[in-house]
C-alpha positions in Angstrom: 107.4 122.6 100.8 105.7 121.1 97.7 107.1 118.5 95.4 105.7 120.2 92.3 106.4 124.0 92.1 105.1 125.6 89.0 108.0 128.0 88.9 110.4 125.1 88.5 108.5 122.9 86.0 109.0 122.7 82.3 107.7 120.7 79.3 110.6 119.6 77.1 109.5 119.2 73.5 112.8 118.5 71.7 114.9 115.3 72.2 117.9 115.9 74.4 120.6 113.6 75.8 120.6 112.8 79.5 123.4 115.3 80.4 121.4 118.1 78.8 118.3 116.9 80.8 120.4 116.9 84.1 121.6 120.5 83.2 118.1 121.7 82.5 116.8 120.3 85.8 119.6 121.9 87.8 119.1 125.2 85.8 115.6 125.5 87.1 116.8 125.1 90.7 119.7 127.6 90.1 117.3 130.2 88.6 115.2 130.1 91.7 118.3 130.2 94.0 117.7 126.7 95.4 121.0 125.2 94.3 124.3 126.2 92.7 125.7 124.7 89.4 127.9 122.5 91.6 124.8 120.3 92.0 125.1 119.3 88.3 128.8 118.3 88.8 127.8 116.2 91.8 125.0 114.4 89.9 127.4 113.7 87.0 130.1 112.4 89.4 127.6 110.1 91.2 126.3 108.8 87.9 129.8 107.9 86.6 130.5 106.2 89.9 127.1 104.4 90.5 125.2 104.5 87.2 121.8 106.0 86.8 120.5 104.7 90.1 118.0 107.5 90.3 115.9 106.1 87.5 113.5 104.4 89.9 111.5 102.6 87.3 110.8 102.9 83.6 109.6 106.5 83.0 110.5 108.1 86.3 113.7 109.6 87.6 114.4 111.3 90.9 117.7 112.9 90.0 119.9 113.9 92.9 123.5 114.1 94.1 124.8 114.0 97.6 123.6 116.6 100.1 125.9 119.6 100.6 126.6 123.3 100.3 125.7 123.2 96.5 122.1 122.7 97.7 120.9 126.1 99.1 117.4 125.0 100.0 115.3 121.8 99.9 113.5 122.0 96.5 112.7 120.1 93.4 112.4 120.9 89.7 110.3 118.8 87.3 110.8 118.2 83.6 108.2 116.4 81.6 109.8 115.1 78.3 107.9 114.5 75.2 110.2 111.6 74.5 111.9 109.3 77.0 115.7 109.8 77.6 118.2 107.0 78.2 120.4 107.8 81.2 124.1 107.1 81.2 123.8 104.8 78.1 122.0 102.3 80.3 119.2 101.0 78.1 117.1 99.9 81.1 117.3 103.4 82.6 114.8 105.5 80.6 112.6 108.3 82.0 110.1 110.8 80.8 109.3 112.5 84.2 112.5 113.9 85.6 112.4 115.3 89.2 115.7 116.9 90.2 116.2 117.2 94.0 118.2 119.8 95.9 118.8 118.6 99.4 121.1 120.6 101.7 121.2 117.9 104.3 120.1 114.3 104.8 116.8 115.1 106.5 115.6 118.1 104.4 114.4 116.0 101.6 112.3 113.5 103.6 109.1 115.5 103.0 109.7 115.5 99.2 110.3 111.7 99.3 106.9 111.3 101.1 105.1 113.4 98.6 106.8 111.6 95.8 105.5 108.4 97.2 102.0 109.7 97.6 101.9 110.4 93.9 104.0 107.7 92.3 103.0 104.8 94.5 99.5 105.4 93.1 99.4 103.2 90.0 96.6 105.2 88.5 98.4 108.6 88.9 101.6 107.1 87.5 100.0 105.6 84.4 98.2 108.8 83.6 101.4 110.9 84.3 103.4 108.9 81.9 100.9 109.6 79.2 100.5 113.4 79.5 101.0 115.4 76.3 101.5 118.9 77.8 102.5 120.6 81.0 98.9 121.9 81.5 97.7 118.2 81.4 100.3 117.3 84.0 99.3 120.2 86.2 95.6 119.2 86.0 96.6 115.6 87.0 98.6 116.9 90.0 95.6 118.9 91.2 93.4 115.9 90.9 95.7 113.7 93.1 97.0 116.3 95.5 96.8 115.2 99.1 94.8 117.8 100.9 
């Protein structure tokens, strides 16, 4: 179980709105049979109810909905955007690194959260990640900081 799976990572060059970004993140999970499209609906419902709570800090979002049948396996997809996107029209909720989480139950995602912390609690990694200009640059950065 790895936080960053190259089969579910994509560089997004063109500017999109937040709903298109949520769709794209879920699409990568659906393509790999890790989630169903219902995950997208759950994320949008949660966002309308609670706001973009999953934008953890400027630049970084860990997009997720509630656990459930729509999540087939614990997995994540990663989008790196050329330009930040504003989530839910909340000007303080902008992100450029979008990790979308599929969690079938409340415990299956714990490993991902720990890995997420290993990377993004590291100020040096975070600063460099927010400045990457291509997917290959991001992949190199991950390798450099991977916990062995």
